[in-house]
C-alpha positions in Angstrom: 0.0 0.0 0.0 2.7 2.4 0.9 4.2 2.2 -2.6 1.0 3.7 -4.1 1.1 7.0 -2.2 3.4 8.9 -4.6 1.7 7.7 -7.8 -1.7 8.7 -6.3 -0.4 12.2 -5.4 1.0 12.7 -8.9 -2.3 11.7 -10.5 -4.3 13.9 -8.2 -2.1 17.0 -8.8 -2.3 16.7 -12.6 -5.9 18.2 -12.9 -4.7 21.3 -11.1 -1.8 21.8 -13.6 -4.0 21.2 -16.6 -7.4 22.7 -15.8 -10.4 20.9 -17.2 -13.9 22.2 -17.6 -15.4 20.1 -14.7 -12.7 21.1 -12.2 -12.9 24.7 -13.2 -16.7 24.8 -12.9 -16.5 23.1 -9.5 -13.9 25.6 -8.3 -16.2 28.5 -9.4 -19.2 27.0 -7.6 -17.1 26.6 -4.4 -16.2 30.3 -4.6 -19.8 31.2 -5.1 -20.8 29.3 -2.0 -18.0 30.6 0.3 -17.5 34.2 -0.7 -18.8 36.4 2.0 -21.6 38.8 1.0 -20.9 42.2 2.6 -23.3 44.9 3.4 -23.9 47.7 1.0 -21.5 50.6 1.3 -24.3 53.2 1.4 -22.7 55.2 -1.4 -24.9 53.9 -4.2 -28.5 53.4 -5.2 -30.1 51.7 -8.1 -32.9 53.5 -10.0 -35.0 51.2 -12.1 -37.0 52.4 -15.1 -39.8 49.9 -14.8 -42.5 48.6 -17.1 -45.0 51.0 -15.5 -42.6 53.9 -16.1 -42.3 53.0 -19.8 -46.1 52.7 -20.2 -46.6 56.0 -18.4 -44.1 57.8 -20.7 -45.7 56.4 -23.8 -43.1 53.7 -24.7 -39.3 53.2 -24.9 -36.9 54.8 -25.5 -37.9 57.7 -23.4 -37.5 61.1 -25.0 -34.1 62.8 -24.2 -35.9 65.8 -22.9 -37.6 63.6 -20.3 -34.2 62.0 -19.4 -32.9 65.5 -18.9 -35.7 66.2 -16.5 -35.0 63.0 -14.6 -31.3 63.9 -14.4 -32.1 67.3 -13.0 -34.7 65.9 -10.6 -32.1 63.4 -9.3 -29.5 66.1 -8.8 -32.1 68.3 -7.1 -32.9 65.5 -4.6 -29.3 65.5 -3.4 -27.6 62.8 -5.5 -23.8 62.8 -5.7 -23.9 61.8 -9.4 -25.7 59.8 -12.0 -24.6 56.8 -14.1 -26.7 55.9 -17.1 -26.2 52.3 -18.0 -27.9 53.0 -21.2 -26.3 53.8 -24.6 -27.2 56.7 -26.8 -25.8 56.0 -30.3 -28.6 57.5 -32.2 -30.0 61.1 -32.1 -33.3 61.6 -30.3 -36.2 61.7 -32.7 -37.7 64.6 -30.7 -34.6 66.7 -30.6 -33.9 66.5 -26.9 -30.1 65.6 -27.1 -28.9 69.1 -26.3 -31.0 69.4 -23.2 -29.9 66.0 -22.0 -26.3 66.8 -22.7 -26.5 70.0 -20.7 -28.1 68.1 -17.7 -25.2 65.7 -17.7 -22.8 68.5 -17.0 -24.5 69.6 -13.8 -23.2 66.8 -11.7 -20.6 63.9 -12.0 -22.1 61.7 -14.7 -21.2 58.6 -16.7 -23.0 57.1 -19.7 -22.5 53.5 -20.9 -20.9 52.0 -23.9 -21.6 48.4 -25.1 -19.4 46.2 -27.2 -20.6 45.6 -30.8 -17.6 43.8 -32.3 -17.1 46.5 -35.1 -13.7 47.6 -34.0 -14.5 51.2 -33.1 -12.8 52.6 -30.0 -13.2 56.0 -28.2 -10.3 58.1 -27.2 -9.6 57.3 -23.5 -6.4 59.1 -22.3 -5.2 59.0 -18.8 -3.8 55.5 -18.1 -0.3 54.8 -16.8 1.3 51.4 -16.7 3.9 50.6 -14.0 5.9 47.6 -15.1 5.7 45.5 -18.3 2.8 46.6 -20.5 1.2 43.2 -20.5 -2.2 41.6 -19.7 -5.7 42.8 -20.0 -8.7 41.7 -22.0 -8.8 43.0 -25.6 -12.1 44.6 -26.7 -13.7 43.8 -30.0 -15.0 47.3 -30.5 -17.7 49.5 -28.9 -20.9 51.2 -29.9 -20.1 54.9 -29.5 -22.5 57.4 -28.0 -23.4 60.7 -29.6 -20.6 63.2 -29.6 -22.8 65.8 -28.0 -23.3 63.5 -25.0 -19.8 62.1 -24.7 -18.3 65.6 -24.9 -20.2 66.6 -21.7 -19.6 63.5 -19.6 -17.5 60.4 -19.1 -18.1 57.1 -20.9 -17.6 53.6 -19.4 -17.7 50.2 -21.0 -20.6 48.2 -19.5 -18.9 44.9 -20.2 -19.8 41.6 -18.4 -17.7 38.7 -19.7 -18.8 35.2 -18.6 -16.8 32.4 -17.1 -16.7 28.8 -18.4 -20.2 28.1 -17.0 -21.7 31.2 -18.7 -22.1 33.1 -15.4 -20.7 36.6 -14.8 -18.4 36.7 -11.7 -15.6 39.1 -12.6 -15.5 42.2 -14.6 -12.4 43.9 -16.0 -11.8 47.4 -14.6 -10.1 48.4 -17.9 -10.0 46.7 -21.3 -7.3 46.9 -23.9 -7.7 48.0 -27.5 -5.7 46.4 -30.3 -3.6 49.6 -30.3 -2.7 49.1 -26.7 -4.9 51.9 -25.4 -7.2 51.3 -22.4 -11.0 51.7 -22.1 -12.3 52.0 -18.5 -15.3 50.0 -17.4 -18.4 51.8 -16.4 -17.9 51.0 -12.7 -14.3 52.4 -12.9 -15.5 55.6 -14.5 -17.9 56.2 -11.7 -15.0 56.7 -9.3 -13.1 58.9 -11.8 -16.2 61.1 -12.0 -16.9 61.2 -8.3 -13.2 61.8 -7.3 -12.4 64.1 -10.2 -9.2 62.2 -11.0 -7.5 62.2 -14.4 -5.4 59.1 -14.4 -5.6 55.4 -13.7 -2.4 53.5 -12.7 -2.0 49.9 -13.7 0.6 47.9 -11.8 1.8 44.8 -13.5 4.1 41.9 -12.7 5.5 39.0 -14.8 2.1 37.3 -14.8 0.1 40.3 -16.0 -1.9 42.9 -14.2 -1.6 42.9 -10.4 -3.6 46.0 -9.2 -5.3 49.2 -10.5 -5.1 52.4 -8.6 -7.5 55.3 -8.6 -6.4 58.3 -6.6 -8.6 58.7 -3.5 -9.4 55.0 -2.9 -7.1 52.0 -1.9 -5.5 50.1 -4.8 -7.8 47.5 -6.3 -6.3 44.0 -6.6 -7.2 42.1 -9.8 -6.3 39.0 -11.6 -3.7 39.0 -14.4 -6.4 40.1 -16.9 -7.4 43.1 -14.8 -10.7 41.5 -13.7 -12.3 42.3 -10.3 -14.2 39.5 -8.6 -17.7 40.7 -7.9 -19.3 40.6 -4.4 -23.0 40.6 -5.0 -24.0 43.3 -2.6 -27.7 44.0 -2.0 -27.6 47.7 -3.0 -30.8 49.7 -2.2 -33.2 50.2 -5.2 -35.7 52.9 -6.0 -37.7 54.1 -9.0 -38.9 57.3 -10.7 -41.8 57.7 -8.3 -39.9 57.3 -5.0 -36.5 58.6 -6.1 -34.7 58.0 -2.7 -31.3 59.2 -3.9 -30.0 61.8 -1.4 -26.3 61.5 -0.8 -25.8 58.7 -3.2 -24.4 58.0 -6.7 -27.3 56.7 -8.8 -27.1 53.9 -11.3 -29.9 54.1 -13.8 -31.1 51.2 -15.9 -34.2 49.7 -17.5 -36.0 46.7 -16.0 -39.0 47.0 -18.4 -39.6 43.8 -20.3 -37.6 43.2 -23.4 -35.5 46.4 -23.3 -32.3 45.3 -21.7 -30.9 41.8 -21.7 -30.7 39.9 -18.4 -27.4 38.4 -17.7 -26.8 35.2 -15.7 -24.9 35.6 -12.4 -24.4 33.3 -9.4 -27.3 35.2 -7.7 -29.7 35.0 -10.7 -30.5 37.1 -13.8 -29.6 40.7 -13.5 -29.8 43.8 -15.8 -26.5 45.5 -16.8 -26.9 48.5 -14.5 -27.2 46.2 -11.5 -24.1 44.3 -12.5 -22.1 47.6 -12.9 -23.4 48.7 -9.5 -22.1 45.5 -8.0 -18.7 46.2 -9.6 -18.6 49.7 -8.0 -19.6 48.3 -4.6 -16.9 45.6 -4.9 -14.2 48.1 -5.5 -14.7 49.6 -2.1 -14.9 46.3 -0.1 -12.1 45.6 2.3 -10.5 42.2 1.7 -12.4 41.9 -1.5 -12.0 38.5 -3.1 -9.3 37.9 -5.7 -7.1 35.0 -7.0 -3.5 35.7 -6.0 -0.6 34.8 -8.3 0.6 32.1 -6.0 -2.8 30.4 -5.6 -1.9 27.4 -7.7 1.3 26.7 -5.7 -0.7 26.9 -2.4 -3.4 24.6 -3.8 -0.9 22.0 -4.8 0.9 22.2 -1.5 -2.4 21.8 0.4 -3.4 18.9 -1.8 0.0 17.1 -1.3 0.0 17.5 2.4 -3.7 16.5 3.0 -3.5 13.5 0.6 -0.4 12.3 2.4 -2.0 12.8 5.8 -5.1 11.0 4.6 -3.0 8.0 3.4 -1.2 8.0 6.7 -4.4 8.0 8.7 -5.7 5.1 6.7 -2.6 3.1 7.2 -1.8 4.0 10.8 -5.2 4.0 12.5 -7.0 1.2 10.7 -10.5 1.4 9.2 -12.6 2.6 12.2 -10.3 5.2 13.6 -9.0 6.0 10.1 -12.5 7.0 9.1 -12.8 9.3 12.1 -9.4 11.0 11.5 -9.8 11.3 7.7 -13.3 12.8 8.3 -11.7 15.4 10.7 -9.1 16.1 8.1 -11.7 16.5 5.4 -13.8 19.0 7.4 -10.6 20.8 8.5 -9.8 21.3 4.8 -13.3 22.7 4.2 -12.9 25.1 7.2 -9.5 26.2 6.0 -10.7 26.9 2.5 -13.7 28.7 3.8 -11.5 30.8 6.1 -9.2 31.9 3.3 -12.1 32.7 0.9 -13.9 34.7 3.6 -10.8 36.8 3.8 -10.7 37.4 0.1 -8.1 34.9 -0.9 -9.7 32.7 -3.5 -7.8 29.5 -2.9 -9.5 26.5 -4.3 -9.8 23.4 -2.1 -12.5 21.6 -4.1 -10.1 19.3 -6.0 -8.2 18.8 -2.7 -11.4 17.5 -1.1 -12.1 15.2 -4.1 -8.5 14.0 -3.9 -8.8 13.3 -0.2 -12.0 11.3 -0.8 -10.4 9.3 -3.7 -7.3 8.6 -1.6 -9.3 7.6 1.4 -11.6 5.4 -0.7 -8.6 3.6 -2.3 -6.8 3.3 1.0 -9.8 1.9 2.9 -10.6 -0.5 0.0 -7.1 -1.8 0.0 -7.1 -2.0 3.8 -10.5 -3.7 3.9 -9.4 -6.2 1.3 -6.2 -6.8 3.2 -8.0 -7.3 6.5 -10.7 -9.5 4.8 -8.0 -11.8 3.4 -6.3 -11.8 6.8 -9.6 -12.6 8.6 -10.2 -15.5 6.2 -6.7 -16.7 6.7 -7.2 -16.5 10.5 -10.4 -18.5 10.2 -8.7 -21.1 8.1 -5.7 -21.2 10.4 -7.4 -21.3 13.7 -10.9 -22.6 13.3 -9.8 -26.2 13.9 -7.6 -25.3 16.9 -9.5 -22.6 18.8 -13.0 -22.1 20.2 -15.1 -20.2 17.6 -15.5 -17.3 20.1 -11.7 -17.0 20.3 -11.4 -17.1 16.5 -13.9 -14.3 16.3 -11.8 -12.2 18.7 -8.8 -12.8 16.5 -10.7 -11.7 13.4 -11.8 -8.6 15.2 -8.2 -7.8 16.0 -6.2 -9.0 13.0 -3.4 -6.5 13.7 -2.2 -8.8 16.4 -1.4 -11.5 13.9 0.7 -9.6 11.4 3.9 -11.2 10.1 6.5 -11.2 12.9 5.8 -11.8 16.5 5.7 -10.5 20.1 7.4 -11.6 23.3 4.7 -13.2 25.5 4.6 -15.1 28.7 2.9 -18.4 27.9 2.5 -22.0 29.0 3.3 -24.6 26.4 2.0 -28.2 26.3 3.6 -31.0 24.3 2.1 -34.5 23.8 3.4 -37.6 22.1 1.9 -41.1 21.6 4.2 -43.8 23.1 4.9 -46.9 21.1 3.6 -45.4 17.8 6.2 -47.1 15.7 5.4 -50.5 17.2 1.7 -50.0 16.8 2.2 -49.0 13.1 4.0 -52.3 12.5 1.3 -54.4 14.0 -1.8 -52.7 12.6 -3.1 -51.8 9.1 -2.5 -48.1 8.1 -6.3 -47.5 8.2 -6.5 -48.7 11.7 -3.5 -46.7 12.8 -5.0 -43.6 11.2 -8.3 -44.1 12.9 -6.7 -44.5 16.4 -4.4 -41.5 15.9 -7.3 -39.3 14.7 -9.3 -40.2 17.7 -6.4 -39.6 20.1 -5.6 -36.3 18.6 -9.2 -35.2 18.6 -9.4 -36.0 22.4 -6.3 -33.9 22.9 -7.5 -31.0 20.8 -11.0 -30.9 22.4 -9.4 -30.6 25.8 -7.1 -27.8 24.7 -10.1 -25.9 23.3 -12.1 -26.5 26.4 -9.4 -24.9 28.6 -8.9 -21.9 26.3 -5.7 -22.9 24.7 -4.7 -23.2 21.1 -3.5 -26.2 19.2 -0.4 -24.9 17.5 0.4 -27.8 15.3 0.5 -31.6 14.9 3.8 -33.2 14.3 3.1 -36.8 13.2 1.7 -38.4 16.4 2.7 -35.4 18.6 0.8 -32.2 19.4 1.9 -28.7 20.5 -0.5 -26.4 22.3 -0.1 -22.8 23.6 -1.9 -21.2 26.5 -2.2 -17.3 26.7 -1.7 -16.8 23.0 -3.0 -15.5 20.8 -5.9 -14.9 23.3 -5.0 -13.6 26.8 -5.8 -16.3 29.3 -5.9 -15.8 33.1 -4.2 -18.5 35.1 -2.8 -20.1 32.0 -0.3 -22.1 34.1 -3.0 -23.8 36.0 -5.4 -24.4 33.1 -2.6 -26.0 31.1 -1.9 -28.5 33.9 -5.6 -29.2 34.3 -5.8 -29.7 30.5 -2.9 -32.2 30.6 -4.6 -34.2 33.3 -8.0 -34.3 31.4 -6.2 -35.5 28.3 -4.8 -38.4 30.2 -8.1 -39.3 31.8 -10.0 -39.1 28.4 -7.4 -41.2 26.6 -7.7 -43.9 29.2 -11.5 -43.8 29.0 -11.4 -44.1 25.3 -9.5 -47.3 25.6 -7.6 -46.8 22.4 -4.7 -48.9 23.4 -2.2 -46.1 23.4 -0.4 -44.1 26.1 0.5 -40.4 25.9 3.3 -38.5 27.4 2.8 -34.8 28.2 5.3 -32.0 29.0 4.3 -28.6 30.4 6.5 -25.6 30.8 6.0 -21.8 31.2 8.2 -18.9 30.1 8.7 -16.2 27.6 8.7 -16.9 23.9 8.3 -15.0 20.6 4.7 -15.8 19.5 3.2 -14.8 16.2 3.1 -15.5 12.5 6.4 -17.0 11.3 7.3 -17.6 7.7 7.3 -15.6 4.5 4.8 -12.9 3.5 2.9 -15.3 1.3 3.0 -18.4 3.6 3.3 -18.4 7.3 2.0 -20.1 10.4 1.2 -19.0 13.9 3.6 -20.5 16.3 6.0 -19.9 19.2 9.8 -19.9 19.3 12.0 -19.8 22.4 13.8 -21.7 25.1 10.6 -22.2 27.1 9.0 -24.0 24.1 12.0 -26.3 23.6 12.1 -27.2 27.3 8.4 -28.2 27.2 9.2 -30.6 24.3 12.2 -31.9 26.3 10.1 -32.6 29.3 7.6 -34.5 27.2 10.5 -36.6 25.8 11.6 -37.4 29.4 8.2 -38.8 30.6 9.0 -42.4 29.6 12.4 -42.2 31.2 11.0 -40.7 34.4 8.1 -43.1 34.4 5.4 -40.5 34.6 2.7 -39.6 32.1 2.9 -35.8 32.9 6.0 -33.8 33.7 5.6 -30.1 34.7 8.5 -27.7 34.8 9.2 -25.6 37.9 8.5 -22.3 36.0 4.9 -23.4 35.6 4.1 -23.9 39.3 6.3 -21.2 40.8 4.0 -18.3 40.0 1.4 -16.9 42.5 -1.3 -17.5 39.9 -0.9 -21.3 40.1 -3.9 -22.9 41.7 -3.3 -24.3 45.2 -6.1 -26.9 44.5 -3.9 -28.8 42.1 -1.9 -31.4 44.1 1.5 -31.9 42.8 4.3 -34.3 43.4 7.9 -33.1 43.3 10.1 -35.5 41.3 13.9 -35.9 41.1 15.6 -33.2 39.1 16.5 -34.3 35.6 19.0 -33.2 33.0 17.7 -32.4 29.5 19.5 -31.8 26.3 20.5 -28.1 25.9 20.6 -27.4 29.6 23.7 -27.4 31.8 21.9 -27.4 35.1 19.4 -30.1 36.3 15.7 -29.1 35.8 13.3 -29.2 38.8 10.1 -31.1 37.7 6.7 -32.1 39.1 3.8 -34.3 38.2 0.2 -34.4 39.2 -0.4 -36.6 42.3 
């Protein structure tokens, strides 16, 4: 599993380096959900020319003389300025252009231009570029307003380019012409008119535009194309009847059916004047959202770290705790992404979250498959040698049976059928097999009854372990009781065989021994060898059961078991005589 982590990280990073439509759309949707919606600045108001207004005035377009009256009325009610998000390319059929032009000059005013793709561009002096003259969105040409109107006021391009999902989220503050001149957007011109400034300053870096400065307000951070991310502020609205405009700059547009196109945004369909108002509001917002130049590097770093941590959680903590920790990591990533976006840093964590989910799913699948195979192996290995309840405990805790072992204090029991060779010579193989199977079954049943584990059969011999793999209280005593019951049951069965038993207690390495593809659960150590030597000595000593001193010396050994101390014996591999006992 560990070998897969780096290939997984590489595969998950690639979509960030090569943006695809699905990942880009997902990123934009995440931004839509997380961007904080601030309160209105209080500097602007939207004035809608409604369906009722159009009907009252006798149709659309309204006469320019009437527009002049509206302009003067707005100024008379204390407005700071007026922005007409309406274009005026044709003369007024009723000859009101001069009156309207004069009214525009009584207060800071801006009229809109719209793109028409015909390659016509107005003269827009007053832009200074600091740095390399790069970046910006190139305009396809604009529909110019009447000279009599444009000479008396400022013009701004009411542009609203869409993102890959056809929603408007960011608007350029200035756009470039093919001749490398700059046309300000409508929202930008609003500030130029209000603040009475002459020049925009564009600051660039190696990636493109970095920020745009208008004297009188803080520099506005943009993306490399000079686009400002829009915060969809709920700006107050009014109409020609109410005209609540005192102390505010007024954005005027038409909401009457079929006059102005509605444009799709994350907050629904909006008319152009409402979108330009949102741009003007967004320029003033502190910590206004933008995508920094280093966003991609941070996104990759977050992805690599969280994916690696997810993989570690899966491998270190197992399935249950791994799910808990990966879930905490998942929600922490969401919180972190939300925290950054709320503070204006548009760092995308959407693909990171997907990557975490993919990584966790792969990891948990591999872990589950590994544990399932191990559980099946445990069942196959132990179901014949342990009580089913003990097998279930091992299956629930397979980590205890990984390749290798642990040092445990156990009691070991060895048995051997005496005279097996002589019996094999006298009886048919089928009879010998039947007798041996019966004898071994009696022994295995007794071991299971007392909570031990049949480790292996070695021809006519058996090895059993007490206190492994399942913890067993008083394993010294139960091993001795088990040995005694084996002898009694063998005699009752009248099989015509005798059994020698050796019991010893001590430390040994217990666990799965072998290769990674083939291994057995067993015990290795001096205590195991001594138990086997004690069994081999039963015939010589003349006792059916021999118990080593290490088994009976502990405080846990039952005082109800009556023992007989035997003469010390010497066994192979030991320099000193061994103190032994048997059951009386």
